[in-house]
C-alpha positions, 0 to 999 in steps of 0.5 A: 671208468673207460679203461676199467670197461676196456679192461673188463672186455679184454678179460671177458673175451680171453675167458671165452676164448679159454673156455672154447679151446678148453673144450678141445681137451688140449694137454698143456703140460708145460715144463717149469724153468729156472734160468740164470743169466750171468750177463758179464759177471764171474771168473773161472774160480767163481764159476767153479765154486758156483757149480760145487754149491748149486743144487737142482730139482727133478721138478724144475729145468734149471739152465745156466747161461754164463758169459761165452768165455765161461761156456766150456768150463761150465760144461765141464763143471756140470759134467763133473758134478753129475747134476742135471743142469742145462747150459745156454749161451747169451747170444747167438749169431744168425749165420752159420759162419763167416767174417763176424768178429766177436760173434758165436755161431750156433754150432759153436755153442752146441760144440761146447755143450749148449742146449739153449740160447737167449735171444733178444734180451732187452740189453741186446736190443738196446746196446746192439740195436737188435730189432725184431727182424734180426731176433727172428733170424737168430731164432730161426738159426737156433732152431735149425741148429737144434738149440732151444731159443729163450726169446725175450720180450718186453716194454720199456717204462715209456711204453708202459706209461703210454699204455703200449704194453700189449702193442709192443708185445704183440709186435715183438712176438709176431716179429720174433716168430715169423715163419717159425714152424716149431714149438721148441722155444721158451718165452721170457717176459722181461719188463725193461722198466724192471730189469735190474731196478729192483722195481719188479712187476707184481705177480698179478700184473705179470700174470695178466701180461703172461695170459695176454702173451699166451692169447697172442701166441694162440693167434700165431701157433694155435693150440700148441701155445698151451704147451709153451713155457713163458718165464718172468724176467724183471728183477725176480729174486728169492724174496718174490719168487713164491708170488710168481710161482703161484700164477698159472701162466708164470712157468718159471723165471729168467733170473739176473743178479740173484742168479750169481749167488748159489744160495739165492739161486737155490732158494728160487729153484726150491720155491718153483719146485715146491710150486710145481703142481700149481693148478 
């Protein structure tokens, strides 16, 4: 009962804030994104085949994030296809240049055609021990260099079970956006417990979490928060995409495994294109 009352109070407070801010008549024309994160997958022939098969939509910004070795070939394939597809890196270093073996600078990413870059993905946080401070440095570097950062946040299963989701997300948001004087970024909520497990969050749970994320964003950047696209990124696929697309605070998806096949990725694009006019 106590949890229900607490949840009710939180919802009531958010509704009041939303109504108050709504009176200011702020335009919230958010872009819809469907972004592919190929992770460490595909070779050159598979990449060429993917870009031959993939389609696009004028209602959805489609972005492909291949491994770094496939970035420039993907750039050429996109140009050859004439399709309005965006290109993004999966990681970026915080320095302009230097003795950082195996890393890629923002300038290098831009040179091979990137407009976007994923920062703070849970796998990077886990395997490369990236913390909020490092994520912030990368976000600053990306924005300074003219790349649009796709900033990933999310809680682990242990944190979820301990009822720490909001605490974790708030900490990650304030950390990633420290001293950021820009609204040129995208957020991706990727519950770590759902990535690659097939145990995706329900659309209702994802919507509740996205609404909370936007309320925290308002504390950080004010009314510009209404214009920030927040994507869902936990085992999103062609089967559950329609449920997410119907939610008012879910502005697209960051897709992992389902983005490796043009057919399934196309299906996701089509779902969000049809749902672009949602209320």
